[in-house]
N, C-alpha and C positions, 0 to 999 in steps of 0.2 A: 402440212397441218391436217388435223381431222376435219371431217365435214362439219360445217357450222350447224348449231342446233336451233337457230332461229328460222322461222318459216320463210321459205323462198320458193320462187317458181322453179319447176324442174328445168334442167338444162335443155337447150334446143336440140332437137334430134337431127344431127348431121348424119349424112350417109356416105361420106367419103371414106375410103379405106383407112383403117387405123394401123399405125405402126406397132400398136400393142396387141399381141395375140390374145384372143378371148380365152379366159380361164375362169375357173370357178371363183366366185366373189365372196366366198366364205369358207372358213376352215371347218365348218360343221359338215358332217357327213350328210349325203343326200338320202332322202327317204328310200328305204329298201336296201341301204348299204350294209356293210359288215356289222355295224353297231345294232341295226334293226334286227338283222338275222340272229345275232348273238342274244339279244334280249328275248326274242321269240323262243329260242332254244332253251334258255335258262328258265323262262316262265313255264314252259311245258314240263320241264323236269320238276320244278317246285309244285306245280299243280298235280303231278303224278304222286309226289310224296304226300301231299295233303289228302289226295284220294285214298292212298294206302292207309293213312292214319284215321280216316273218317270213322270207321267202326269204333275207334277209341275216343275220338273227339265228341261223339254223340252220347257217350255214357255220362251219367251223373258223377259228381266228384267222388262219392262213396263207392261207386261201382268200378271206377277206373283202377283202383289198387289191386283188384282181383283179376283184371284183364291180363292175358298173356302178352299184350302189346305194351303194358305199363312200363317195363324196363326200357323200351325203345322210344316211346313217344311222350313220356312225361318230360317236363321242362329240363330236368337233370338227367334224362335218359340219353341213350346213344344217339338217336336221331335228333331229339329235342335240343340237347345241349350243343351238338355239333352245328345245328342250324343257328343257335345263338352265337357261337364262336365266330362262324362265318359272317353273320350279320354285324358283329362287333368289329371285325377286321374291315369289312366293307365300309362301315360307318366312319371309322378312323381314316380310311383311305379317301373318303369324300372331302375331308378337310385339306387334302393336298391341292385341290383345285384352286382355292383362294390364294395359296402360295404361288402357284404357277402364274396366276393373273398378276400378282403383285411384283414378282421378281423376274426381270427380263433375263437374268443369268440362267434361268431354268428353261430357256427357249429350246435347248438341245433335247429336251424330253418330249417335244412335240408341240404343235400349234395349240393355241388357246381353244380354238373351235373343236379340235379333236379331243382335247381334255374335257371340254363341255359334254361332248357326246358320251364319253366313258363315264363321266360324272352322273349324267342323267340315267344312263343305262343301269349303272350300279345301284343308284338310289331307288329305281323302280322295282328292283328285286327285294328290297328290304321288307315291305309289308308282308309278303308271303313267307319270308324267312322268319320274321317275328311271330307270325301266326303259328308256324310249326313249333317254334321254340316255346311259346306260351301255352301250347296245347289248346289253342283257341279259347283260353280263359283270360280275357283281357280286362283286368280291373286293377285298382290301386295305382301304385307308381308305374307299373307296366302299362296300365291303361292310359295314363297321362303321357308317357313317352310314346306309346303307339299312336295316340291321337295327334300329337305334335309331329310325329314322323309322317303321318298321312297328309297333314297340311303342308309339310315341307316338300314332299314328293309332288303334290298337286301344284304348288307354287313353282317348283323346279321345272315342270313341264311348261308352265306359262313363261317362265324366264327364258327357257330355250327358244320358245316361239318368238319372243321379243328380240332375243340376241340375233337370230338369223335374219331378222327384218332390217338389220343395220348393215349396209354394204361393207364388206370386209375383204381383205386379201387372205391368202392361204395362211398367213402368219397370225391372223386374227386382228390385225390393225385396221382401223376404219379407213376407208378410201376417201381421197379428196374428190371434189366435184369434177375436176378435170379427169381424174382416173376413171370415175364412173362414166363420164361422157365418152372417153376413149374406148372403154369396154363395150359400151352400147353400140358405138359405131362399128367396132370389130364384129360384134354379133350380127348386126344387120347385114354387113358385107358378106359374112360367111353364109348366112341363110339365103341371101340373094344368089350367091354362087351355086349353092346346092340345089335350089329349086328352079332356077331360071327366071325368077321374078325380077322385075326392076327394083333396085334398092328403095326408090321412093314409094313403090307399092308395098314393099315389105314394111317400111316405116308406117304406112297408113294402116296396114293390117294389124300391126302390133300395138296400136293406140287403144288401150283398154280404159274406157271411161276417163279420157285425159282431162276433162273439165271439172271433175269431182272436187268439191270443196272439202278441205280437211276439217273434221269436227274438233271442237274445243275441249269438250268434256272427256274424261277418261273412258267411261263406258261407251260413249258415242265413238271415240277414236278406235277402241277395240272392235266395235261393231263394224267400223269402216275397214279395218284390216281383214276381218273375216269376209266381208263382202268383196274385197279385192281378191282374196284367194278364190272365192267362188267364180268371180268374173274371169279370172285367169284360167281356171279349169274349163269353163265354158268356151273361152276363146281358143284354148288348145284343141278341144274337140272340133270346133269349126275349122281350124287350120288343118287338122288331120283330114277331114272330109274334102277340103278344097284341094290339098296337094295329092291325096289319093286319087281324086277324080280328074286331075289335069293330064294324066298320061305322059308325064315328063320323064318317066323312066327311073323314078326314085325307088330303090328296093326298100324292103321293110326295115332293115337295119339303119339305112341312111335316113329314112323318114323318122325313125325314133330319135336319132341324133339331132335332126333338124328341129323336131318338136321340143326337145330338151333345151336347145339353144333359144328357141322362141319364148318358152316359158321363163327362161333365165332373163331375157331382155325385158319382158313384161314385168317381172319381179323387180328388176332394178328400177324401172320407171316408178312403180308403186312405192318402193322403199324410199326413194328420194323424196317423193311427194309427201309421205307420212313420217319423214325422219324426225321432225321436231316433236310430233306427238309421241313417237316411239321412245325418244330419249326421256320425255317427261314421265311416261308410264314406267319406264325402267327405273327411274329414281324412286318412285313410290314402291315399286316391287322390292327393291333392296330394303326399304324400311320395314316391309311386311315379312320378308323371307328370313332375315337374320334372327329376330327374336325367337321364332319357332325352331330354327336350327340350333340355337344355343340352349333352348329348353330341352330339346331332344338329347343334346350332348350331356347336360347335367343329369338327366334321368338315366342315361346309359351308364355314366360313370358311377352314380350311386348304386345302381343295380349290380353292376359287376363287382364293386367293392363289397357289397353285402354278401353276394354269392361266394366269393373267394374267402371272406372272413368266416362264413359258416361251413365252408368245405362241402357245399352241396354240388359236387361235380362227380362225373363218372370216372375221371382220371386221377382222383385223389389217392 
């Protein structure tokens, strides 16, 4: 069964070896992974296109028609409309993610966490694509759709942040408390073996603010999550200094691996402690995210229908 959403004390930190090998606890990609690199690459390309069209975008509306860049960067131009078509395809693709979450029969297409990474990466490309398509003239129905899209993108980033704070398996299913405890035991054992530390000492070192009280309000709970992230970052730096200075023969690659394991264990501890608050915020997030997503969908459908009906395309 999934982890209970009622507040409960975190499981006791046992240090006995675990029969369950430590693995990633979420299907979401790690920071700096393939999705992050792809997003950076796409963003750089879109920024380059925007920079190339800037001489055109800075012109007044009456002057644009006389610019040699007009056939390329106008909304119905070669670059402008191509960006619009790509944005439309991406936007429609984004609606496949809810289907993947709802139907388990689609599990063969990849984990929910991986789908979420692709979903967020694709959505973050939309604002720049829409800016190119509109020629940086965002008003009327396009302005409404663009504003809704920005809100959806921003809330999507928040949604991913909340999603990865819930302990999950690679398939995206929530872990039970026993599974979380077993993974934490395995991580502590592996760290102790790699560093030469006593498992009980590793357990003590990884206790990041263990007595912190979970806040009741939404804003306070999110603040607590951000403080947890900051404490975990600071604890990781302290552990790096400790293990680098011990002279136990840990090479750089092994040290990086051990620090990743340590941060993962600390994250599990914090996630379990904040689990009830995370679920509560996630429910409010869905109420906020869906109306803006539907508003964007309606605006896109109306815009495409009008453009096709008027024949304002370069491929007509």
